[in-house]
N, CA, C and O atoms as CSV, one atom per row, in Angstrom:
chain,resi,resn,atom,element,x,y,z
A,1,MET,N,N,-87.332,47.063,30.284
A,1,MET,CA,C,-86.303,46.636,31.206
A,1,MET,C,C,-85.952,45.175,30.927
A,1,MET,O,O,-86.837,44.345,30.717
A,2,VAL,N,N,-84.655,44.872,30.928
A,2,VAL,CA,C,-84.152,43.533,30.651
A,2,VAL,C,C,-83.289,43.082,31.825
A,2,VAL,O,O,-82.430,43.823,32.302
A,3,LYS,N,N,-83.533,41.853,32.282
A,3,LYS,CA,C,-82.762,41.304,33.392
A,3,LYS,C,C,-81.748,40.309,32.840
A,3,LYS,O,O,-82.099,39.394,32.095
A,4,ILE,N,N,-80.476,40.503,33.220
A,4,ILE,CA,C,-79.386,39.657,32.753
A,4,ILE,C,C,-78.820,38.886,33.948
A,4,ILE,O,O,-78.611,39.446,35.023
A,5,PHE,N,N,-78.579,37.596,33.737
A,5,PHE,CA,C,-77.986,36.748,34.763
A,5,PHE,C,C,-76.494,36.619,34.483
A,5,PHE,O,O,-76.092,36.379,33.344
A,6,ILE,N,N,-75.670,36.777,35.520
A,6,ILE,CA,C,-74.224,36.605,35.401
A,6,ILE,C,C,-73.810,35.522,36.382
A,6,ILE,O,O,-73.908,35.705,37.596
A,7,GLY,N,N,-73.353,34.406,35.865
A,7,GLY,CA,C,-72.925,33.296,36.701
A,7,GLY,C,C,-71.420,33.162,36.721
A,7,GLY,O,O,-70.720,33.759,35.903
A,8,ASN,N,N,-70.921,32.370,37.665
A,8,ASN,CA,C,-69.505,32.069,37.802
A,8,ASN,C,C,-68.672,33.316,38.097
A,8,ASN,O,O,-67.619,33.521,37.492
A,9,LEU,N,N,-69.142,34.141,39.022
A,9,LEU,CA,C,-68.374,35.319,39.435
A,9,LEU,C,C,-67.381,34.943,40.524
A,9,LEU,O,O,-67.646,34.053,41.332
A,10,ALA,N,N,-66.252,35.613,40.546
A,10,ALA,CA,C,-65.299,35.450,41.642
A,10,ALA,C,C,-65.981,35.934,42.926
A,10,ALA,O,O,-66.756,36.890,42.900
A,11,CYS,N,N,-65.692,35.275,44.033
A,11,CYS,CA,C,-66.364,35.585,45.304
A,11,CYS,C,C,-66.176,37.034,45.755
A,11,CYS,O,O,-67.018,37.571,46.475
A,12,ASP,N,N,-65.079,37.671,45.336
A,12,ASP,CA,C,-64.821,39.044,45.772
A,12,ASP,C,C,-65.354,40.096,44.792
A,12,ASP,O,O,-65.079,41.283,44.966
A,13,THR,N,N,-66.104,39.688,43.773
A,13,THR,CA,C,-66.664,40.631,42.804
A,13,THR,C,C,-67.733,41.488,43.474
A,13,THR,O,O,-68.581,40.977,44.205
A,14,THR,N,N,-67.686,42.794,43.220
A,14,THR,CA,C,-68.667,43.709,43.807
A,14,THR,C,C,-69.699,44.129,42.762
A,14,THR,O,O,-69.471,44.014,41.557
A,15,ALA,N,N,-70.830,44.616,43.249
A,15,ALA,CA,C,-71.871,45.124,42.363
A,15,ALA,C,C,-71.351,46.321,41.570
A,15,ALA,O,O,-71.727,46.513,40.413
A,16,GLU,N,N,-70.490,47.123,42.189
A,16,GLU,CA,C,-69.937,48.299,41.505
A,16,GLU,C,C,-69.093,47.882,40.305
A,16,GLU,O,O,-69.180,48.496,39.242
A,17,GLU,N,N,-68.271,46.834,40.470
A,17,GLU,CA,C,-67.456,46.340,39.356
A,17,GLU,C,C,-68.334,45.855,38.209
A,17,GLU,O,O,-68.069,46.146,37.043
A,18,LEU,N,N,-69.371,45.121,38.551
A,18,LEU,CA,C,-70.286,44.598,37.544
A,18,LEU,C,C,-71.003,45.740,36.827
A,18,LEU,O,O,-71.133,45.733,35.603
A,19,ARG,N,N,-71.464,46.716,37.602
A,19,ARG,CA,C,-72.156,47.871,37.029
A,19,ARG,C,C,-71.251,48.598,36.026
A,19,ARG,O,O,-71.681,48.925,34.920
A,20,GLU,N,N,-69.997,48.848,36.419
A,20,GLU,CA,C,-69.051,49.533,35.535
A,20,GLU,C,C,-68.872,48.782,34.229
A,20,GLU,O,O,-68.843,49.385,33.156
A,21,LEU,N,N,-68.752,47.465,34.323
A,21,LEU,CA,C,-68.547,46.627,33.152
A,21,LEU,C,C,-69.734,46.721,32.188
A,21,LEU,O,O,-69.548,46.850,30.978
A,22,PHE,N,N,-70.944,46.656,32.727
A,22,PHE,CA,C,-72.145,46.666,31.894
A,22,PHE,C,C,-72.502,48.063,31.394
A,22,PHE,O,O,-73.116,48.198,30.335
A,23,GLU,N,N,-72.131,49.092,32.130
A,23,GLU,CA,C,-72.442,50.462,31.700
A,23,GLU,C,C,-71.707,50.857,30.424
A,23,GLU,O,O,-72.065,51.846,29.786
A,24,LYS,N,N,-70.684,50.095,30.045
A,24,LYS,CA,C,-69.993,50.339,28.767
A,24,LYS,C,C,-70.934,50.084,27.596
A,24,LYS,O,O,-70.696,50.562,26.487
A,25,TYR,N,N,-72.008,49.326,27.844
A,25,TYR,CA,C,-72.928,48.939,26.784
A,25,TYR,C,C,-74.282,49.636,26.862
A,25,TYR,O,O,-75.089,49.517,25.940
A,26,GLY,N,N,-74.543,50.365,27.951
A,26,GLY,CA,C,-75.819,51.061,28.061
A,26,GLY,C,C,-76.190,51.369,29.502
A,26,GLY,O,O,-75.393,51.181,30.421
A,27,LYS,N,N,-77.414,51.844,29.680
A,27,LYS,CA,C,-77.896,52.271,30.992
A,27,LYS,C,C,-78.238,51.071,31.870
A,27,LYS,O,O,-79.052,50.226,31.499
A,28,VAL,N,N,-77.602,51.012,33.038
A,28,VAL,CA,C,-77.866,49.964,34.026
A,28,VAL,C,C,-78.793,50.570,35.081
A,28,VAL,O,O,-78.461,51.583,35.695
A,29,THR,N,N,-79.951,49.950,35.289
A,29,THR,CA,C,-80.915,50.474,36.263
A,29,THR,C,C,-80.776,49.818,37.627
A,29,THR,O,O,-81.138,50.407,38.645
A,30,GLU,N,N,-80.245,48.584,37.645
A,30,GLU,CA,C,-80.081,47.873,38.916
A,30,GLU,C,C,-78.975,46.846,38.752
A,30,GLU,O,O,-78.781,46.296,37.668
A,31,CYS,N,N,-78.248,46.591,39.840
A,31,CYS,CA,C,-77.154,45.635,39.790
A,31,CYS,C,C,-76.980,45.005,41.176
A,31,CYS,O,O,-76.814,45.715,42.167
A,32,ASP,N,N,-77.019,43.682,41.238
A,32,ASP,CA,C,-76.888,42.968,42.502
A,32,ASP,C,C,-75.945,41.792,42.349
A,32,ASP,O,O,-75.935,41.133,41.309
A,33,VAL,N,N,-75.144,41.521,43.386
A,33,VAL,CA,C,-74.288,40.343,43.427
A,33,VAL,C,C,-74.679,39.532,44.658
A,33,VAL,O,O,-74.770,40.068,45.762
A,34,VAL,N,N,-74.910,38.232,44.457
A,34,VAL,CA,C,-75.220,37.314,45.540
A,34,VAL,C,C,-74.261,36.140,45.410
A,34,VAL,O,O,-74.334,35.367,44.455
A,35,LYS,N,N,-73.356,36.014,46.385
A,35,LYS,CA,C,-72.335,34.957,46.359
A,35,LYS,C,C,-71.566,35.004,45.047
A,35,LYS,O,O,-70.885,35.992,44.771
A,36,ASN,N,N,-71.663,33.941,44.219
A,36,ASN,CA,C,-70.874,33.905,42.987
A,36,ASN,C,C,-71.710,34.121,41.721
A,36,ASN,O,O,-71.352,33.647,40.643
A,37,TYR,N,N,-72.821,34.837,41.865
A,37,TYR,CA,C,-73.601,35.191,40.680
A,37,TYR,C,C,-74.228,36.568,40.883
A,37,TYR,O,O,-74.245,37.097,41.994
A,38,GLY,N,N,-74.735,37.132,39.806
A,38,GLY,CA,C,-75.317,38.465,39.908
A,38,GLY,C,C,-76.417,38.675,38.885
A,38,GLY,O,O,-76.637,37.854,37.994
A,39,PHE,N,N,-77.104,39.806,39.040
A,39,PHE,CA,C,-78.149,40.207,38.111
A,39,PHE,C,C,-77.937,41.667,37.763
A,39,PHE,O,O,-77.673,42.497,38.633
A,40,VAL,N,N,-78.055,41.965,36.484
A,40,VAL,CA,C,-77.960,43.344,36.010
A,40,VAL,C,C,-79.241,43.629,35.242
A,40,VAL,O,O,-79.651,42.841,34.389
A,41,HIS,N,N,-79.873,44.758,35.546
A,41,HIS,CA,C,-81.063,45.187,34.828
A,41,HIS,C,C,-80.649,46.346,33.920
A,41,HIS,O,O,-80.084,47.341,34.375
A,42,MET,N,N,-80.938,46.196,32.641
A,42,MET,CA,C,-80.635,47.264,31.684
A,42,MET,C,C,-81.944,47.748,31.086
A,42,MET,O,O,-82.899,46.984,30.952
A,43,SER,N,N,-81.979,49.021,30.728
A,43,SER,CA,C,-83.242,49.596,30.267
A,43,SER,C,C,-83.537,49.305,28.796
A,43,SER,O,O,-84.692,49.407,28.382
A,44,ASP,N,N,-82.529,48.946,27.994
A,44,ASP,CA,C,-82.736,48.758,26.556
A,44,ASP,C,C,-82.366,47.329,26.135
A,44,ASP,O,O,-81.298,46.834,26.496
A,45,VAL,N,N,-83.239,46.673,25.381
A,45,VAL,CA,C,-83.024,45.291,24.967
A,45,VAL,C,C,-81.785,45.160,24.086
A,45,VAL,O,O,-80.973,44.261,24.300
A,46,SER,N,N,-81.628,46.041,23.100
A,46,SER,CA,C,-80.482,45.918,22.190
A,46,SER,C,C,-79.158,46.147,22.929
A,46,SER,O,O,-78.156,45.503,22.620
A,47,GLU,N,N,-79.154,47.063,23.905
A,47,GLU,CA,C,-77.947,47.286,24.716
A,47,GLU,C,C,-77.635,46.042,25.557
A,47,GLU,O,O,-76.475,45.656,25.698
A,48,ALA,N,N,-78.662,45.433,26.103
A,48,ALA,CA,C,-78.482,44.219,26.906
A,48,ALA,C,C,-77.936,43.091,26.040
A,48,ALA,O,O,-77.026,42.377,26.459
A,49,GLU,N,N,-78.478,42.925,24.845
A,49,GLU,CA,C,-78.005,41.880,23.936
A,49,GLU,C,C,-76.544,42.108,23.561
A,49,GLU,O,O,-75.769,41.155,23.466
A,50,GLU,N,N,-76.169,43.359,23.350
A,50,GLU,CA,C,-74.782,43.710,23.025
A,50,GLU,C,C,-73.859,43.374,24.205
A,50,GLU,O,O,-72.774,42.826,24.010
A,51,ALA,N,N,-74.290,43.703,25.418
A,51,ALA,CA,C,-73.508,43.399,26.620
A,51,ALA,C,C,-73.320,41.890,26.760
A,51,ALA,O,O,-72.216,41.429,27.048
A,52,ILE,N,N,-74.382,41.124,26.561
A,52,ILE,CA,C,-74.312,39.667,26.678
A,52,ILE,C,C,-73.333,39.109,25.646
A,52,ILE,O,O,-72.481,38.281,25.969
A,53,LYS,N,N,-73.464,39.571,24.399
A,53,LYS,CA,C,-72.602,39.090,23.317
A,53,LYS,C,C,-71.124,39.354,23.626
A,53,LYS,O,O,-70.272,38.499,23.380
A,54,ASN,N,N,-70.826,40.541,24.164
A,54,ASN,CA,C,-69.443,40.930,24.407
A,54,ASN,C,C,-68.867,40.432,25.735
A,54,ASN,O,O,-67.653,40.261,25.849
A,55,LEU,N,N,-69.708,40.201,26.729
A,55,LEU,CA,C,-69.195,39.856,28.061
A,55,LEU,C,C,-69.255,38.371,28.403
A,55,LEU,O,O,-68.562,37.919,29.314
A,56,ASN,N,N,-70.079,37.604,27.681
A,56,ASN,CA,C,-70.161,36.177,27.976
A,56,ASN,C,C,-68.793,35.524,27.767
A,56,ASN,O,O,-68.152,35.716,26.734
A,57,GLN,N,N,-68.365,34.759,28.755
A,57,GLN,CA,C,-67.088,34.050,28.771
A,57,GLN,C,C,-65.857,34.954,28.915
A,57,GLN,O,O,-64.727,34.489,28.769
A,58,GLN,N,N,-66.074,36.235,29.198
A,58,GLN,CA,C,-64.960,37.142,29.482
A,58,GLN,C,C,-64.552,36.967,30.944
A,58,GLN,O,O,-65.358,36.561,31.781
A,59,GLN,N,N,-63.292,37.278,31.236
A,59,GLN,CA,C,-62.806,37.135,32.606
A,59,GLN,C,C,-63.018,38.411,33.414
A,59,GLN,O,O,-62.810,39.522,32.926
A,60,LEU,N,N,-63.436,38.222,34.662
A,60,LEU,CA,C,-63.538,39.306,35.627
A,60,LEU,C,C,-62.956,38.761,36.927
A,60,LEU,O,O,-63.429,37.750,37.448
A,61,ASN,N,N,-61.936,39.427,37.447
A,61,ASN,CA,C,-61.253,38.984,38.670
A,61,ASN,C,C,-60.759,37.542,38.550
A,61,ASN,O,O,-60.785,36.788,39.523
A,62,GLY,N,N,-60.307,37.165,37.349
A,62,GLY,CA,C,-59.721,35.846,37.143
A,62,GLY,C,C,-60.711,34.724,36.871
A,62,GLY,O,O,-60.293,33.581,36.684
A,63,TRP,N,N,-62.008,35.011,36.841
A,63,TRP,CA,C,-63.028,33.993,36.591
A,63,TRP,C,C,-63.741,34.297,35.277
A,63,TRP,O,O,-64.012,35.458,34.971
A,64,ARG,N,N,-64.044,33.263,34.503
A,64,ARG,CA,C,-64.751,33.409,33.239
A,64,ARG,C,C,-66.259,33.449,33.511
A,64,ARG,O,O,-66.834,32.470,33.987
A,65,MET,N,N,-66.887,34.570,33.211
A,65,MET,CA,C,-68.311,34.777,33.516
A,65,MET,C,C,-69.226,34.096,32.500
A,65,MET,O,O,-68.905,34.011,31.315
A,66,ASN,N,N,-70.358,33.618,32.980
A,66,ASN,CA,C,-71.453,33.172,32.107
A,66,ASN,C,C,-72.483,34.293,32.120
A,66,ASN,O,O,-73.035,34.616,33.172
A,67,VAL,N,N,-72.744,34.883,30.969
A,67,VAL,CA,C,-73.667,36.013,30.884
A,67,VAL,C,C,-74.796,35.644,29.926
A,67,VAL,O,O,-74.556,35.300,28.769
A,68,GLU,N,N,-76.038,35.720,30.426
A,68,GLU,CA,C,-77.192,35.353,29.588
A,68,GLU,C,C,-78.441,36.075,30.074
A,68,GLU,O,O,-78.482,36.600,31.187
A,69,MET,N,N,-79.452,36.090,29.222
A,69,MET,CA,C,-80.737,36.661,29.625
A,69,MET,C,C,-81.243,35.851,30.809
A,69,MET,O,O,-81.134,34.625,30.820
A,70,SER,N,N,-81.791,36.531,31.795
A,70,SER,CA,C,-82.335,35.842,32.953
A,70,SER,C,C,-83.602,35.114,32.547
A,70,SER,O,O,-84.460,35.667,31.859
A,71,LYS,N,N,-83.708,33.879,32.979
A,71,LYS,CA,C,-84.907,33.101,32.671
A,71,LYS,C,C,-86.046,33.504,33.592
A,71,LYS,O,O,-87.219,33.261,33.309
A,72,GLY,N,N,-85.669,34.127,34.704
A,72,GLY,CA,C,-86.673,34.640,35.639
A,72,GLY,C,C,-87.447,33.537,36.331
A,72,GLY,O,O,-87.251,32.352,36.064
A,73,ARG,N,N,-88.305,33.939,37.200
A,73,ARG,CA,C,-89.178,33.005,37.902
A,73,ARG,C,C,-90.610,33.475,37.655
A,73,ARG,O,O,-90.827,34.611,37.233
A,74,PRO,N,N,-91.566,32.626,37.911
A,74,PRO,CA,C,-92.954,33.043,37.719
A,74,PRO,C,C,-93.255,34.320,38.511
A,74,PRO,O,O,-92.787,34.481,39.639
A,75,LYS,N,N,-94.020,35.204,37.929
A,75,LYS,CA,C,-94.308,36.498,38.542
A,75,LYS,C,C,-95.091,36.378,39.849
A,75,LYS,O,O,-95.051,37.281,40.684
A,76,SER,N,N,-95.796,35.271,40.024
A,76,SER,CA,C,-96.705,35.182,41.158
A,76,SER,C,C,-96.092,34.525,42.397
A,76,SER,O,O,-96.825,33.985,43.226
A,77,THR,N,N,-94.765,34.561,42.539
A,77,THR,CA,C,-94.188,33.957,43.734
A,77,THR,C,C,-94.351,34.872,44.942
A,77,THR,O,O,-94.549,36.079,44.801
A,78,THR,N,N,-94.265,34.285,46.121
A,78,THR,CA,C,-94.304,35.037,47.366
A,78,THR,C,C,-92.912,35.004,47.967
A,78,THR,O,O,-92.350,33.932,48.194
A,79,LYS,N,N,-92.356,36.181,48.225
A,79,LYS,CA,C,-90.982,36.302,48.711
A,79,LYS,C,C,-90.984,36.429,50.227
A,79,LYS,O,O,-91.634,37.309,50.791
A,80,LEU,N,N,-90.239,35.524,50.884
A,80,LEU,CA,C,-90.129,35.552,52.336
A,80,LEU,C,C,-88.715,35.969,52.729
A,80,LEU,O,O,-87.740,35.558,52.101
A,81,HIS,N,N,-88.616,36.777,53.760
A,81,HIS,CA,C,-87.323,37.157,54.328
A,81,HIS,C,C,-87.106,36.286,55.551
A,81,HIS,O,O,-87.932,36.278,56.464
A,82,VAL,N,N,-85.989,35.544,55.578
A,82,VAL,CA,C,-85.677,34.661,56.693
A,82,VAL,C,C,-84.418,35.206,57.358
A,82,VAL,O,O,-83.367,35.306,56.725
A,83,SER,N,N,-84.529,35.557,58.633
A,83,SER,CA,C,-83.391,36.177,59.319
A,83,SER,C,C,-82.801,35.253,60.376
A,83,SER,O,O,-83.348,34.190,60.672
A,84,ASN,N,N,-81.668,35.683,60.938
A,84,ASN,CA,C,-80.974,34.985,62.023
A,84,ASN,C,C,-80.496,33.593,61.644
A,84,ASN,O,O,-80.580,32.670,62.455
A,85,LEU,N,N,-79.995,33.426,60.419
A,85,LEU,CA,C,-79.496,32.119,60.003
A,85,LEU,C,C,-78.142,31.840,60.648
A,85,LEU,O,O,-77.301,32.733,60.756
A,86,GLY,N,N,-77.942,30.617,61.068
A,86,GLY,CA,C,-76.656,30.208,61.617
A,86,GLY,C,C,-75.643,30.018,60.494
A,86,GLY,O,O,-76.013,29.939,59.323
A,87,GLU,N,N,-74.364,29.946,60.856
A,87,GLU,CA,C,-73.289,29.845,59.870
A,87,GLU,C,C,-73.371,28.599,59.000
A,87,GLU,O,O,-73.016,28.658,57.822
A,88,GLY,N,N,-73.822,27.485,59.537
A,88,GLY,CA,C,-73.823,26.232,58.785
A,88,GLY,C,C,-74.994,26.035,57.843
A,88,GLY,O,O,-75.043,25.026,57.139
A,89,VAL,N,N,-75.936,26.958,57.805
A,89,VAL,CA,C,-77.126,26.781,56.980
A,89,VAL,C,C,-76.789,27.077,55.521
A,89,VAL,O,O,-76.300,28.159,55.196
A,90,THR,N,N,-77.056,26.108,54.645
A,90,THR,CA,C,-76.846,26.293,53.205
A,90,THR,C,C,-78.187,26.535,52.532
A,90,THR,O,O,-79.239,26.272,53.115
A,91,SER,N,N,-78.147,27.039,51.298
A,91,SER,CA,C,-79.403,27.275,50.584
A,91,SER,C,C,-80.129,25.958,50.329
A,91,SER,O,O,-81.360,25.929,50.299
A,92,GLU,N,N,-79.375,24.854,50.141
A,92,GLU,CA,C,-80.008,23.552,49.913
A,92,GLU,C,C,-80.779,23.093,51.155
A,92,GLU,O,O,-81.900,22.596,51.048
A,93,VAL,N,N,-80.171,23.264,52.332
A,93,VAL,CA,C,-80.805,22.865,53.592
A,93,VAL,C,C,-82.040,23.731,53.851
A,93,VAL,O,O,-83.095,23.226,54.237
A,94,LEU,N,N,-81.892,25.044,53.632
A,94,LEU,CA,C,-83.016,25.954,53.857
A,94,LEU,C,C,-84.153,25.667,52.876
A,94,LEU,O,O,-85.322,25.648,53.261
A,95,ARG,N,N,-83.805,25.447,51.616
A,95,ARG,CA,C,-84.817,25.115,50.594
A,95,ARG,C,C,-85.592,23.868,51.022
A,95,ARG,O,O,-86.821,23.845,50.948
A,96,ALA,N,N,-84.880,22.835,51.467
A,96,ALA,CA,C,-85.533,21.592,51.886
A,96,ALA,C,C,-86.501,21.845,53.037
A,96,ALA,O,O,-87.589,21.270,53.076
A,97,LYS,N,N,-86.104,22.705,53.972
A,97,LYS,CA,C,-86.968,23.019,55.115
A,97,LYS,C,C,-88.266,23.670,54.651
A,97,LYS,O,O,-89.346,23.315,55.123
A,98,PHE,N,N,-88.161,24.631,53.717
A,98,PHE,CA,C,-89.359,25.325,53.240
A,98,PHE,C,C,-90.176,24.472,52.273
A,98,PHE,O,O,-91.385,24.668,52.150
A,99,GLU,N,N,-89.534,23.531,51.588
A,99,GLU,CA,C,-90.272,22.646,50.679
A,99,GLU,C,C,-91.200,21.706,51.433
A,99,GLU,O,O,-92.071,21.082,50.827
A,100,GLU,N,N,-91.026,21.594,52.753
A,100,GLU,CA,C,-91.971,20.821,53.567
A,100,GLU,C,C,-93.360,21.466,53.499
A,100,GLU,O,O,-94.362,20.810,53.783
A,101,PHE,N,N,-93.420,22.751,53.122
A,101,PHE,CA,C,-94.684,23.489,53.103
A,101,PHE,C,C,-95.214,23.721,51.695
A,101,PHE,O,O,-96.384,24.067,51.531
A,102,GLY,N,N,-94.370,23.535,50.667
A,102,GLY,CA,C,-94.811,23.750,49.294
A,102,GLY,C,C,-93.629,24.001,48.375
A,102,GLY,O,O,-92.476,23.958,48.804
A,103,ALA,N,N,-93.921,24.261,47.114
A,103,ALA,CA,C,-92.881,24.440,46.096
A,103,ALA,C,C,-92.072,25.713,46.331
A,103,ALA,O,O,-92.631,26.798,46.493
A,104,VAL,N,N,-90.750,25.563,46.348
A,104,VAL,CA,C,-89.833,26.693,46.485
A,104,VAL,C,C,-89.244,26.961,45.105
A,104,VAL,O,O,-88.672,26.063,44.488
A,105,VAL,N,N,-89.383,28.194,44.621
A,105,VAL,CA,C,-88.897,28.557,43.303
A,105,VAL,C,C,-87.442,29.011,43.361
A,105,VAL,O,O,-86.658,28.728,42.455
A,106,GLU,N,N,-87.091,29.713,44.426
A,106,GLU,CA,C,-85.741,30.248,44.561
A,106,GLU,C,C,-85.414,30.394,46.038
A,106,GLU,O,O,-86.295,30.666,46.853
A,107,CYS,N,N,-84.137,30.211,46.381
A,107,CYS,CA,C,-83.690,30.344,47.762
A,107,CYS,C,C,-82.282,30.906,47.755
A,107,CYS,O,O,-81.351,30.228,47.320
A,108,ASP,N,N,-82.107,32.136,48.231
A,108,ASP,CA,C,-80.810,32.806,48.220
A,108,ASP,C,C,-80.415,33.227,49.625
A,108,ASP,O,O,-81.165,33.932,50.301
A,109,ILE,N,N,-79.231,32.794,50.070
A,109,ILE,CA,C,-78.712,33.207,51.371
A,109,ILE,C,C,-77.764,34.378,51.166
A,109,ILE,O,O,-76.872,34.333,50.319
A,110,VAL,N,N,-77.972,35.435,51.959
A,110,VAL,CA,C,-77.112,36.612,51.939
A,110,VAL,C,C,-76.670,36.853,53.377
A,110,VAL,O,O,-77.470,37.273,54.213
A,111,LYS,N,N,-75.406,36.588,53.664
A,111,LYS,CA,C,-74.864,36.722,55.023
A,111,LYS,C,C,-75.668,35.871,55.994
A,111,LYS,O,O,-75.709,34.651,55.839
A,112,ASP,N,N,-76.318,36.486,57.007
A,112,ASP,CA,C,-77.059,35.711,58.005
A,112,ASP,C,C,-78.573,35.771,57.788
A,112,ASP,O,O,-79.345,35.507,58.709
A,113,TYR,N,N,-78.988,36.114,56.586
A,113,TYR,CA,C,-80.421,36.107,56.260
A,113,TYR,C,C,-80.602,35.548,54.854
A,113,TYR,O,O,-79.630,35.367,54.120
A,114,ALA,N,N,-81.849,35.276,54.484
A,114,ALA,CA,C,-82.121,34.688,53.173
A,114,ALA,C,C,-83.443,35.193,52.631
A,114,ALA,O,O,-84.274,35.735,53.359
A,115,PHE,N,N,-83.616,35.000,51.332
A,115,PHE,CA,C,-84.891,35.238,50.667
A,115,PHE,C,C,-85.334,33.910,50.084
A,115,PHE,O,O,-84.601,33.275,49.327
A,116,VAL,N,N,-86.538,33.498,50.444
A,116,VAL,CA,C,-87.114,32.266,49.925
A,116,VAL,C,C,-88.355,32.661,49.130
A,116,VAL,O,O,-89.261,33.308,49.657
A,117,HIS,N,N,-88.388,32.262,47.848
A,117,HIS,CA,C,-89.530,32.559,46.983
A,117,HIS,C,C,-90.358,31.293,46.856
A,117,HIS,O,O,-89.882,30.272,46.360
A,118,MET,N,N,-91.601,31.369,47.310
A,118,MET,CA,C,-92.480,30.205,47.245
A,118,MET,C,C,-93.536,30.423,46.173
A,118,MET,O,O,-93.990,31.541,45.929
A,119,GLU,N,N,-93.910,29.315,45.541
A,119,GLU,CA,C,-94.845,29.383,44.416
A,119,GLU,C,C,-96.237,29.860,44.841
A,119,GLU,O,O,-96.858,30.665,44.147
A,120,ARG,N,N,-96.720,29.369,45.969
A,120,ARG,CA,C,-98.085,29.710,46.400
A,120,ARG,C,C,-98.066,30.510,47.702
A,120,ARG,O,O,-97.347,30.164,48.640
A,121,MET,N,N,-98.849,31.568,47.752
A,121,MET,CA,C,-98.934,32.399,48.946
A,121,MET,C,C,-99.428,31.592,50.143
A,121,MET,O,O,-98.960,31.790,51.264
A,122,GLU,N,N,-100.372,30.685,49.907
A,122,GLU,CA,C,-100.924,29.883,51.000
A,122,GLU,C,C,-99.821,29.048,51.666
A,122,GLU,O,O,-99.781,28.927,52.890
A,123,ASP,N,N,-98.923,28.469,50.845
A,123,ASP,CA,C,-97.815,27.672,51.382
A,123,ASP,C,C,-96.844,28.560,52.149
A,123,ASP,O,O,-96.318,28.166,53.190
A,124,ALA,N,N,-96.611,29.759,51.626
A,124,ALA,CA,C,-95.709,30.703,52.297
A,124,ALA,C,C,-96.275,31.097,53.662
A,124,ALA,O,O,-95.539,31.167,54.647
A,125,MET,N,N,-97.567,31.352,53.717
A,125,MET,CA,C,-98.202,31.722,54.987
A,125,MET,C,C,-98.139,30.559,55.981
A,125,MET,O,O,-97.941,30.773,57.177
A,126,ASP,N,N,-98.306,29.345,55.494
A,126,ASP,CA,C,-98.202,28.168,56.347
A,126,ASP,C,C,-96.780,28.055,56.912
A,126,ASP,O,O,-96.595,27.773,58.097
A,127,ALA,N,N,-95.788,28.275,56.058
A,127,ALA,CA,C,-94.385,28.234,56.504
A,127,ALA,C,C,-94.127,29.304,57.558
A,127,ALA,O,O,-93.471,29.042,58.566
A,128,ILE,N,N,-94.637,30.499,57.330
A,128,ILE,CA,C,-94.459,31.595,58.298
A,128,ILE,C,C,-95.085,31.207,59.640
A,128,ILE,O,O,-94.457,31.339,60.690
A,129,ASN,N,N,-96.311,30.735,59.592
A,129,ASN,CA,C,-97.018,30.381,60.830
A,129,ASN,C,C,-96.311,29.283,61.612
A,129,ASN,O,O,-96.317,29.298,62.843
A,130,LYS,N,N,-95.702,28.334,60.912
A,130,LYS,CA,C,-95.078,27.207,61.604
A,130,LYS,C,C,-93.599,27.429,61.927
A,130,LYS,O,O,-93.082,26.829,62.869
A,131,LEU,N,N,-92.906,28.285,61.157
A,131,LEU,CA,C,-91.465,28.448,61.359
A,131,LEU,C,C,-91.053,29.738,62.052
A,131,LEU,O,O,-89.949,29.813,62.591
A,132,ASP,N,N,-91.912,30.757,62.053
A,132,ASP,CA,C,-91.529,32.041,62.641
A,132,ASP,C,C,-91.177,31.869,64.114
A,132,ASP,O,O,-91.932,31.272,64.881
A,133,ASN,N,N,-90.021,32.400,64.494
A,133,ASN,CA,C,-89.506,32.327,65.865
A,133,ASN,C,C,-89.282,30.901,66.362
A,133,ASN,O,O,-89.443,30.616,67.549
A,134,THR,N,N,-88.906,29.998,65.434
A,134,THR,CA,C,-88.547,28.646,65.844
A,134,THR,C,C,-87.054,28.451,65.645
A,134,THR,O,O,-86.437,29.120,64.816
A,135,ALA,N,N,-86.485,27.543,66.398
A,135,ALA,CA,C,-85.053,27.248,66.268
A,135,ALA,C,C,-84.842,26.303,65.099
A,135,ALA,O,O,-85.567,25.320,64.946
A,136,PHE,N,N,-83.843,26.603,64.271
A,136,PHE,CA,C,-83.470,25.752,63.151
A,136,PHE,C,C,-81.952,25.765,63.076
A,136,PHE,O,O,-81.349,26.826,62.920
A,137,LYS,N,N,-81.330,24.600,63.186
A,137,LYS,CA,C,-79.864,24.512,63.193
A,137,LYS,C,C,-79.262,25.378,64.308
A,137,LYS,O,O,-78.197,25.971,64.140
A,138,GLY,N,N,-79.961,25.438,65.447
A,138,GLY,CA,C,-79.415,26.139,66.607
A,138,GLY,C,C,-79.665,27.636,66.638
A,138,GLY,O,O,-79.258,28.300,67.592
A,139,GLU,N,N,-80.315,28.183,65.636
A,139,GLU,CA,C,-80.595,29.626,65.600
A,139,GLU,C,C,-82.096,29.842,65.575
A,139,GLU,O,O,-82.850,28.965,65.154
A,140,LEU,N,N,-82.523,30.992,66.018
A,140,LEU,CA,C,-83.937,31.344,66.046
A,140,LEU,C,C,-84.297,31.998,64.723
A,140,LEU,O,O,-83.730,33.032,64.370
A,141,LEU,N,N,-85.236,31.406,63.985
A,141,LEU,CA,C,-85.684,31.983,62.708
A,141,LEU,C,C,-86.785,33.011,62.970
A,141,LEU,O,O,-87.557,32.881,63.920
A,142,GLY,N,N,-86.845,34.018,62.130
A,142,GLY,CA,C,-87.964,34.951,62.195
A,142,GLY,C,C,-87.551,36.354,62.537
A,142,GLY,O,O,-86.484,36.821,62.139
A,143,ARG,N,N,-88.405,37.021,63.279
A,143,ARG,CA,C,-88.249,38.452,63.540
A,143,ARG,C,C,-87.067,38.785,64.429
A,143,ARG,O,O,-86.511,39.878,64.319
A,144,GLY,N,N,-86.670,37.885,65.299
A,144,GLY,CA,C,-85.583,38.184,66.235
A,144,GLY,C,C,-86.085,39.063,67.358
A,144,GLY,O,O,-87.292,39.188,67.566
A,145,SER,N,N,-85.154,39.678,68.091
A,145,SER,CA,C,-85.593,40.472,69.249
A,145,SER,C,C,-85.717,41.926,68.929
A,145,SER,O,O,-86.075,42.721,69.797
């Protein structure tokens, strides 16, 4: 399995559009779009390399895509789900909040929730214990009601 990163996507690009584009080059096992970037998982390395070669800098929905092998993150991260985010919360602000507890490898906001990947499980547990069901930027973080 090969993970491909697609950057600089138009905001209205869907996972289905991306999947269709990449399926011209081989079997797509997974496809996700988050804001203006996405990830495509292909089952064959040579098919993935062919897709990257042909799709990098091509236009989709009027935007020129950056297509490359995903650099990935360390396998041992702990992924936290953060819910009930207020409208004004950015990934930079959320990352800074969680970095008070330890190294944050990745922070992605999707609608009113986010995924925060922390390097150490101990730091993630500390963040959970201190932030769960607390107000941040006027909203209650955590499990909700």
